C-alpha positions in Angstrom: 0.0 0.0 0.0 1.7 3.1 -1.2 0.5 5.5 1.5 0.1 3.0 4.4 2.9 2.4 6.8 2.7 0.0 9.8 5.4 0.3 12.5 5.9 -2.6 14.9 8.6 -0.9 17.1 6.2 0.4 19.7 7.0 -1.1 23.1 4.5 -3.8 24.0 4.9 -3.0 27.7 2.9 0.3 27.7 0.0 -1.2 25.8 -0.2 -4.3 27.9 0.1 -2.4 31.2 -2.8 -0.1 30.5 -4.9 -2.9 29.1 -4.4 -4.9 32.3 -5.6 -1.9 34.3 -8.6 -1.5 32.0 -9.6 -5.1 32.2 -9.1 -5.7 28.5 -5.9 -7.6 28.6 -6.9 -10.5 30.8 -6.9 -14.2 30.3 -6.7 -16.0 26.9 -10.2 -17.3 27.5 -11.6 -13.8 28.0 -9.9 -12.5 24.9 -11.2 -15.4 22.8 -14.7 -15.0 24.2 -14.8 -11.3 23.5 -13.4 -11.8 20.0 -10.8 -9.1 20.0 -7.0 -8.9 19.9 -4.6 -6.0 20.5 -1.7 -5.0 18.2 1.6 -3.4 19.0 1.6 -1.8 15.6 1.3 1.9 15.0 -1.0 3.1 12.2 0.8 6.0 10.5 -0.9 8.6 8.3 1.1 10.1 5.5 1.1 13.8 4.7 -1.0 13.2 1.7 -3.5 11.2 3.7 -3.6 13.9 6.4 -4.5 16.5 3.8 -7.2 14.2 2.4 -8.6 13.6 5.8 -8.8 17.3 6.6 -10.7 17.9 3.3 -12.9 15.0 4.1 -13.7 16.3 7.6 -14.6 19.8 6.3 -16.6 18.2 3.5 -18.6 16.2 6.0 -19.5 19.3 7.9 -20.3 21.2 4.8 -22.6 18.5 3.4 -24.3 17.9 6.8 -25.0 21.6 7.1 -26.5 21.6 3.6 -28.6 18.6 4.6 -29.9 20.2 7.8 -30.7 23.5 6.0 -32.6 21.6 3.3 -34.7 19.6 5.8 -35.6 22.8 7.7 -36.5 24.5 4.4 -38.8 21.6 3.4 -40.4 21.4 6.8 -41.5 25.0 6.4 -42.9 24.7 2.9 -46.6 24.2 2.3 -46.2 22.9 -1.2 -43.9 20.0 -1.7 -43.3 17.9 -4.8 -43.4 14.2 -4.5 -39.6 14.0 -4.4 -39.4 16.8 -1.7 -42.0 15.1 0.4 -40.1 11.8 0.2 -36.9 13.5 1.2 -38.5 15.1 4.2 -40.1 11.7 5.2 -36.6 10.1 5.2 -35.8 12.4 8.1 -39.1 12.0 9.9 -38.7 8.3 9.7 -35.3 8.3 11.3 -35.9 10.4 14.5 -35.5 7.5 16.9 -37.8 9.3 19.3 -35.9 12.6 19.3 -36.5 15.8 17.2 -38.0 15.7 13.8 -36.6 17.8 11.0 -37.6 21.5 11.4 -38.5 21.2 15.1 -35.4 23.4 15.8 -35.3 26.6 13.8 -31.5 26.7 13.9 -29.5 24.3 11.8 -27.3 23.1 14.7 -24.9 20.3 14.1 -23.2 17.8 16.5 -19.9 19.2 17.7 -18.1 15.9 16.8 -19.2 13.6 14.0 -18.1 10.0 13.8 -17.3 9.0 10.2 -16.6 5.3 9.3 -14.0 5.0 6.5 -12.6 2.2 4.4 -9.4 2.5 2.4 -8.5 1.1 -1.0 -5.3 -0.6 -1.9 -3.5 2.8 -2.5 -4.5 4.1 1.0 -7.3 6.5 -0.2 -10.1 6.9 2.3 -13.8 6.5 1.4 -16.8 7.1 3.6 -18.9 4.0 4.4 -21.1 5.9 6.9 -21.6 9.3 8.5 -22.7 8.4 12.1 -23.5 11.9 13.2 -25.2 11.1 16.6 -22.9 8.6 18.2 -20.3 9.6 20.9 -19.6 6.1 22.1 -16.2 5.9 20.4 -14.9 8.8 22.5 -14.1 6.3 25.3 -12.1 4.1 22.9 -10.1 7.2 21.7 -9.3 8.0 25.3 -8.2 4.4 26.0 -5.9 4.4 23.0 -4.4 7.8 23.9 -3.6 6.8 27.4 -2.2 3.5 26.3 0.5 5.1 24.2 1.6 8.1 26.2 5.2 7.7 25.1 4.5 7.4 21.4 7.4 8.9 19.4 5.1 9.9 16.5 2.9 13.0 16.4 -0.8 12.3 17.0 -4.1 14.0 16.3 -5.2 16.4 19.1 -7.1 13.6 20.9 -9.0 14.1 24.1 -8.0 17.8 24.5 -9.4 18.4 21.1 -12.6 16.5 22.0 -13.1 18.8 25.0 -12.4 21.9 22.9 -15.0 20.8 20.3 -17.6 20.1 23.0 -17.0 23.5 24.5 -17.5 25.2 21.1 -20.4 27.6 21.9 -20.8 26.3 25.5 -19.0 27.0 28.7 -19.3 24.3 31.3 -17.3 22.7 34.1 -19.8 19.9 34.8 -21.2 17.3 32.4 -23.8 14.5 32.6 -23.3 11.2 30.7 -26.5 9.4 30.5 -26.1 5.6 29.7 -29.2 3.8 28.4 -29.8 0.2 29.1 -29.2 -0.5 25.4 -25.7 1.0 25.8 -24.8 -0.6 29.1 -21.9 -2.6 27.5 -20.3 0.7 26.6 -20.2 1.9 30.2 -16.5 1.0 30.8 -15.6 3.2 27.8 -17.8 6.0 29.1 -16.1 5.8 32.4 -12.6 6.0 30.8 -13.8 9.1 28.9 -15.2 10.6 32.1 -12.0 10.1 34.0 -10.1 11.8 31.2 -12.4 14.8 31.3 -12.1 15.1 35.1 -8.3 15.3 34.7 -9.0 18.3 32.6 -11.2 20.0 35.2 -14.7 18.8 34.2 -16.8 17.2 36.8 -18.7 14.3 35.2 -21.8 12.5 36.5 -22.6 9.1 35.0 -26.3 8.2 35.1 -27.9 5.0 34.1 -31.3 4.9 32.5 -32.8 2.8 35.2 -31.4 5.0 38.0 -33.0 8.3 36.9 -35.5 9.8 39.2 -37.7 12.9 38.6 -34.9 15.4 39.2 -32.9 16.9 36.4 -29.3 18.1 36.6 -28.4 21.7 36.0 -25.3 20.5 34.2 -25.5 20.0 30.5 -26.1 16.5 29.1 -23.7 15.2 26.5 -26.8 14.1 24.6 -30.2 12.5 25.0 -29.7 8.8 24.0 -32.0 7.8 21.2 -32.0 4.3 22.8 -33.9 5.1 26.0 -36.2 2.2 25.1 -37.1 1.1 28.6 -38.3 4.6 29.6 -39.6 6.3 26.4 -41.7 8.7 28.4 -38.5 9.9 30.0 -36.9 10.5 26.6 -40.0 12.4 25.5 -39.8 14.6 28.7 -36.1 15.3 28.0 -36.8 16.3 24.4 -39.6 18.6 25.5 -37.3 20.1 28.1 -34.7 20.6 25.4 -37.1 22.4 23.1 -38.3 24.7 25.9 -34.8 25.6 26.9 -34.9 24.0 30.3 -32.4 21.3 29.4 -29.1 21.8 27.6 -27.3 19.2 25.6 -24.0 19.4 23.7 -25.3 17.3 20.9 -28.6 18.6 19.5 -31.0 15.6 19.5 -31.1 15.0 15.8 -30.5 11.3 15.2 -31.9 11.6 11.6 -28.6 13.3 10.6 -26.9 9.9 10.9 -29.4 7.9 8.7 -27.7 6.2 5.7 -30.7 7.2 3.6 -29.1 10.6 3.3 -25.7 9.3 2.0 -26.7 10.0 -1.7 -27.5 13.6 -0.8 -24.3 14.0 1.2 -22.3 12.8 -1.7 -23.8 15.4 -4.0 -23.5 18.1 -1.4 -19.8 18.0 -1.0 -18.5 14.4 -0.5 -18.4 13.1 -4.1 -14.7 12.7 -3.9 -14.8 10.6 -0.7 -18.2 8.8 -0.8 -18.8 5.9 -3.2 -21.8 6.1 -5.5 -24.9 5.4 -3.4 -28.6 5.2 -4.2 -31.8 4.6 -2.3 -33.8 1.4 -3.1 -37.6 1.6 -3.2 -40.7 1.1 -5.3 -40.3 4.4 -7.2 -36.6 3.8 -7.9 -36.4 0.4 -9.6 -35.1 2.0 -12.8 -32.3 3.6 -10.9 -31.5 0.3 -9.2 -31.2 -1.6 -12.4 -28.9 1.0 -13.9 -26.8 1.1 -10.8 -26.3 -2.6 -10.7 -25.3 -2.6 -14.3 -22.6 0.0 -13.7 -21.5 -1.3 -10.3 -21.4 -5.1 -10.3 -19.8 -5.2 -6.8 -22.2 -3.5 -4.4 -23.2 -3.5 -0.7 -26.9 -3.4 0.4 -27.3 -1.6 3.7 -30.3 -0.9 5.9 -30.8 2.8 6.4 -31.0 2.6 10.2 -28.8 -0.4 10.8 -25.9 -0.5 13.2 -22.7 -2.5 13.2 -22.8 -5.4 10.7 -26.6 -5.8 10.9 -28.5 -5.5 7.7 -25.3 -5.4 5.6 -25.1 -7.7 2.6 -22.4 -7.9 -0.1 -23.4 -8.8 -3.7 -20.5 -11.2 -4.1 -20.2 -12.5 -0.5 -23.9 -13.2 0.2 -25.3 -13.5 -3.3 -28.5 -15.3 -2.4 -29.4 -13.3 0.6 -28.4 -10.1 -1.2 -30.7 -10.9 -4.1 -33.6 -11.9 -1.9 -33.4 -8.8 0.3 -32.9 -6.5 -2.7 -36.2 -7.7 -4.2 -38.0 -7.1 -0.9 -36.4 -3.6 -0.6 -37.6 -2.7 -4.1 -41.2 -3.2 -3.1 -41.1 -0.7 -0.2 -43.0 2.6 -0.7 -40.8 4.3 1.8 -37.1 3.4 1.2 -35.4 1.6 4.0 -32.3 0.4 2.2 -29.4 1.8 0.1 -27.1 0.3 -2.4 -23.4 1.4 -2.3 -20.6 0.7 -4.6 -17.9 -1.4 -3.0 -14.5 0.1 -2.4 -11.8 -2.2 -3.7 -9.9 -3.2 -0.6 -6.7 -5.0 0.1 -5.8 -6.9 3.3 -2.8 -5.5 5.2 -0.3 -7.7 7.2 -0.5 -6.7 10.9 1.4 -8.0 13.9 -1.0 -8.9 16.7 -0.9 -10.8 20.0 -2.5 -14.2 19.7 -4.4 -16.1 22.5 -1.1 -17.1 24.1 0.3 -13.5 24.0 2.8 -14.3 21.3 3.3 -12.0 18.3 1.9 -13.4 15.0 1.3 -11.7 11.7 -2.2 -11.9 10.2 -3.9 -10.0 7.4 -6.7 -7.6 8.1 -9.0 -5.2 6.3 -9.0 -1.9 8.0 -12.0 0.2 9.1 -10.8 3.7 10.0 -13.1 5.5 12.5 -12.5 9.2 12.3 -14.0 11.7 14.8 -14.1 15.0 13.0 -14.9 18.6 13.7 -15.4 21.6 11.3 -11.6 22.2 11.1 -10.5 18.6 10.6 -9.8 15.3 12.3 -9.8 15.3 16.1 -8.7 11.7 16.5 -8.9 8.3 14.8 -9.1 4.7 15.8 -8.4 1.7 13.7 -10.2 -1.6 13.8 -9.9 -4.6 11.5 -11.4 -7.8 10.3 -10.0 -10.7 8.3 -12.7 -10.1 5.7 -14.1 -7.2 3.7 -17.1 -6.8 6.0 -15.5 -3.7 7.4 -17.4 -1.9 4.6 
């Protein structure tokens, strides 16, 4: 890979020591059960890649702002074409119990946007997903930063940059992190993030969904989790308090900004260089689907509101399931699936620690998770799989 360099000289001791403290580097049985491994490698970004990432980050914000402005404009219009009504419905159908498009007159965006990237064989980055309403990865960024304190290479701004981004337009010395029951497995990551903020002078309160009473904190909430499924009335009360100005959150409660249904729009609004050709699939778009498949024989079918690897089917890896689901998706009046052209990927040899703690070399496809602000990348984390499912 011409732009990708992997360095294996990083001392294993620092990584192991912090992982032991965090409970991640435990017994071989635990590592095997949890399905993850750690690597002593350093992922290096070239100068060209760094410039591309900066342009990508600013492009994400430009296109997201255009999306939000368009949705606000359509929500105020009394006369919509069929296409405009469908576009607005894509947002209304992806609220996850939070604000609908146009409920907030200002086009506020999240202070930090999580962007999932894949890279081709030359090291170029392509957007697989713009996950605008998801701060869960901030704890992993913190863990990685604290694991490699003595790294000899320059890093992105990291946790300090995260705090600066959260404080953009806000002044706070206290913060509430509300953890829903759905997100309970991420609580250790949230706690790592909370401790890092406390080192920087921010008092952090962690609240669990089931432990909330009738009282509300005067400190701002990081966000209102869209996954408050056990107490939806509580979520509704929080959203109402946000709209009335009684409650402040650093992330405006707009889960619809992260719907994959808007990827085709984001591509045309400023991300054409970085986002593979993508179309909606639905009853009114069957002609577009046929043309798209003819021009892009290797594609990925994705559910608009899916998470992780759920509702993700590759045309060449899951041919039968892909064809069956595509036919079902083509019958839907309101589109719930997208087709995206596959990015040609190449596996990279990576040194990892196996179940016995020994160094071995295995090949992985990379998924680059970038947390970006309006000025560029705040930090990145790298995950990998032995197959192309990172797309």
